[in-house]
Structures are given as C-alpha cells and as structure tokens.
C-alpha positions in Angstrom: -6.5 -10.0 -10.2 -9.8 -8.1 -8.8 -9.5 -6.0 -6.0 -10.4 -2.4 -4.6 -9.1 0.6 -3.6 -9.2 2.2 -0.2 -8.1 4.5 2.7 -6.5 2.7 5.7 -8.3 4.2 9.0 -6.1 2.7 11.5 -5.4 0.2 13.7 -7.2 -1.7 16.5 -7.7 -5.4 18.8 -10.9 -7.6 18.0 -10.7 -9.7 21.5 -11.6 -13.4 20.9 -14.2 -15.6 23.5 -11.1 -16.4 25.2 -10.0 -13.1 25.6 -7.0 -13.5 23.4 -6.5 -9.8 21.7 -5.8 -9.9 17.8 -4.2 -6.9 16.3 -6.0 -5.8 13.3 -6.4 -2.7 10.9 -9.2 -1.2 9.3 -9.9 -0.1 6.0 -12.4 2.2 4.5 -12.4 0.0 0.8 -14.6 1.7 -1.9 -17.2 2.2 -2.9 -15.3 2.5 -6.5 -16.6 3.5 -9.4 -15.4 1.5 -13.3 -14.1 4.7 -15.0 -13.1 2.9 -17.9 -12.7 -0.5 -19.4 -10.1 -1.2 -21.2 -10.4 -4.2 -24.1 -7.9 -7.0 -25.5 -9.0 -5.3 -29.1 -8.2 -1.6 -28.3 -5.8 -1.7 -25.6 -4.1 -4.4 -26.3 -5.1 -6.3 -22.7 -8.2 -6.5 -21.0 -8.6 -4.3 -17.6 -10.9 -2.5 -15.4 -9.7 0.9 -14.2 -11.7 1.8 -10.8 -11.8 5.4 -9.3 -12.0 6.4 -5.2 -12.8 9.1 -3.5 -13.7 12.9 -4.3 -11.3 15.2 -6.5 -12.4 18.9 -6.4 -13.4 20.0 -10.3 -11.1 23.0 -10.0 -8.6 20.6 -9.6 -9.0 18.5 -12.1 -7.4 18.7 -15.3 -10.1 18.5 -18.8 -9.1 16.0 -20.4 -9.7 14.0 -16.4 -12.9 15.7 -16.1 -14.1 14.3 -19.8 -12.7 11.1 -18.6 -15.2 11.0 -15.7 -17.8 12.7 -17.6 -17.7 9.6 -20.1 -18.4 7.4 -17.0 -21.1 9.9 -15.8 -19.1 9.9 -12.6 -18.1 12.6 -10.3 -14.3 13.4 -10.3 -11.7 11.1 -8.3 -9.1 11.4 -6.3 -7.5 7.8 -7.1 -7.2 5.7 -10.1 -6.4 2.0 -10.3 -6.5 -0.8 -12.5 -7.2 -4.0 -11.9 -8.0 -7.5 -14.2 -10.0 -10.4 -13.1 -13.6 -8.5 -13.4 -16.0 -9.8 -15.5 -19.5 -8.1 -17.0 -18.2 -4.2 -15.5 -19.9 -1.5 -17.8 -18.6 2.3 -17.1 -20.4 3.7 -14.0 -20.8 0.6 -12.2 -20.2 0.2 -8.8 -17.7 -1.9 -7.1 -17.6 -2.2 -2.9 -16.6 -4.4 -0.4 -19.4 -7.5 -1.4 -16.6 -8.9 -3.5 -14.3 -9.8 -0.6 -15.6 -12.3 2.3 -14.9 -13.0 5.8 -11.8 -15.4 6.1 -11.0 -15.2 2.5 -7.0 -13.7 2.1 -5.6 -10.6 0.3 -2.6 -8.6 -0.5 -2.0 -5.1 0.7 -0.7 -2.6 -2.0 0.6 0.9 0.0 3.3 3.3 0.4 5.7 2.9 3.7 5.7 6.1 6.3 8.7 8.3 5.1 11.6 8.3 7.6 14.0 10.6 6.0 17.8 9.8 5.5 18.7 7.1 8.5 22.1 5.3 9.3 22.7 1.8 9.3 21.3 1.2 12.9 18.0 1.8 11.9 18.2 1.2 8.5 19.6 -2.0 8.5 19.7 -2.5 12.3 23.6 -3.1 12.6 24.7 -3.3 16.1 28.0 -0.5 16.0 31.3 -1.1 15.7 32.8 -3.9 18.1 28.9 -4.2 19.5 30.1 -1.1 21.4 32.7 -3.0 22.7 36.7 -1.8 23.5 35.8 1.9 24.2 34.9 2.9 21.3 32.5 5.9 22.9 32.1 7.7 19.4 31.7 4.7 17.1 28.6 3.1 18.4 26.4 3.4 15.3 29.2 3.7 12.4 29.1 1.5 9.8 32.3 0.0 10.0 34.3 -0.7 7.1 32.5 -1.0 3.4 35.1 -2.2 1.2 38.8 -2.9 0.3 41.2 -0.2 -0.7 43.8 -0.5 -3.7 41.2 -3.2 -5.1 38.9 -3.0 -6.4 39.1 0.7 -5.3 35.1 1.2 -5.2 32.2 0.2 -3.4 30.3 -2.4 -4.6 26.3 -1.8 -5.4 24.0 -2.7 -2.6 26.1 -2.0 0.0 24.0 -1.5 2.4 24.5 2.4 3.8 22.6 5.1 5.1 20.0 6.7 3.3 16.3 7.2 2.5 14.1 5.2 4.3 10.8 4.7 3.9 8.6 6.1 1.3 8.4 2.9 -1.3 5.6 1.1 -2.2 5.0 -1.9 -0.5 2.9 -5.7 -0.5 1.9 -7.3 2.3 0.3 -10.9 1.0 -1.8 -12.9 2.9 -3.5 -10.9 5.8 -7.1 -12.5 6.8 -9.8 -10.6 6.0 -11.6 -10.8 9.7 -14.4 -9.1 9.3 -16.5 -7.3 5.9 -18.8 -4.5 7.3 -20.8 -3.8 4.1 -23.5 -1.0 5.3 -20.3 1.7 6.3 -17.6 0.0 3.5 -14.8 -1.2 5.9 -12.8 -4.1 5.9 -10.9 -5.4 9.3 -7.7 -7.5 8.3 -5.4 -9.1 10.4 -2.1 -7.3 11.1 -0.6 -4.4 10.1 -0.6 -3.0 6.6 2.1 -0.1 5.4 1.2 3.5 5.3 -0.3 6.2 7.5 -3.8 6.9 8.5 -5.5 8.2 6.0 -3.0 6.5 3.2 -4.8 5.1 0.1 -4.3 1.6 -0.2 -5.1 -1.3 -2.7 -6.8 -4.8 -1.6 -6.1 -7.6 -4.3 -7.7 -11.1 -4.1 
C-alpha cells in the first residue's frame, strides 16, 4: 500500500470550536526520494523503495553510494519499500500530498525500550493476593508459574518478567487531522509508537 517515511516530532493538542482538546501527534513526513523501482520481471514483485533523511557520505558504504548515485540523489538515512505506487521513476519525490485530511492511516514505529521489567509493569499483574494477608515482600511478585512433577516445566508464553518495549508496533486507523504541505508535516489523532525523533512509516 502507498506510504511515506517520516520522523516523530512530538505531541500536541488541537482545540475545537467548543473548546474540546484532541491529543495528536506531529509527524515530519518526507520528502522521500525514489531510490529503486522493483519490477515483476526483474525482482519477482512490484514495489517502490523510498529514501528519507540525510546521511553523511563518509559513513555510507560504497555499495550504497552507487545505489544512491544511480537514483541521482544524496545518501539517505532510512530506506523502506511500498507497494501501490504507479508511474514513479528513479529520483522522483514523494511528499505529504499523497495524504488527505480526514483519511485514516496506519503508523509503524519502534516502541520505547524500557529494559528488563517485572510482571506488574510488563503485564499489569496485581501482586500476590492483591496486597492482602500481610504479604509485605510479595506485592509485585508473579506468584506460581506452573506445576511441579507434571509437566515439570514452564509452558511457553507464560507471562513473566523480561525485556519490555523496543519492538516494532503498528497502530491502525489513525485519522489525519491536518496536512501542512509547506512544512512537510502531518498531524494525526492520538499517539504513535516511538520516542521523539524516531523514524516512523505511514501507510494508507
């Protein structure tokens, strides 16, 4: 599906005429350059590769330098493939004008990493006995995790402590409230995954 690469700027609020505040996220979307056109004959499928953000030439591998030179563009920091585009050639520019206000998009990003967390923060556990019966040192413990002699193991998928966040997340059906084409900004309703400055992908 058509889309664009962007950068999360941050969150703000939009107020209606009645004074109701709507939380929203500002995304700097594009402009993105077409760095590769994949065809059914050569690659087995049809897609468009877009590049976003600038990358220092000294930090760019030689193979990628030739890749960007073929597209007559400077080295790009992020690359992503999209399907559904028509009549695009190497070096063409895709900007926020592919989106319209009021439409809905899906946003893909990498959630904030929170490190190794316990079951209360990671899964919303309430603690053993919901903090009753004098369990002063068991308030945030996971409790029993399985049987003993049989099956003598812990089943896969058991909710336990572990790495939290830092995973690829897609949020669907986010409404576009504003498109500021002169500043390459898109304002979507609600929150999106990732920290400020992180790379996100918008898809129709």
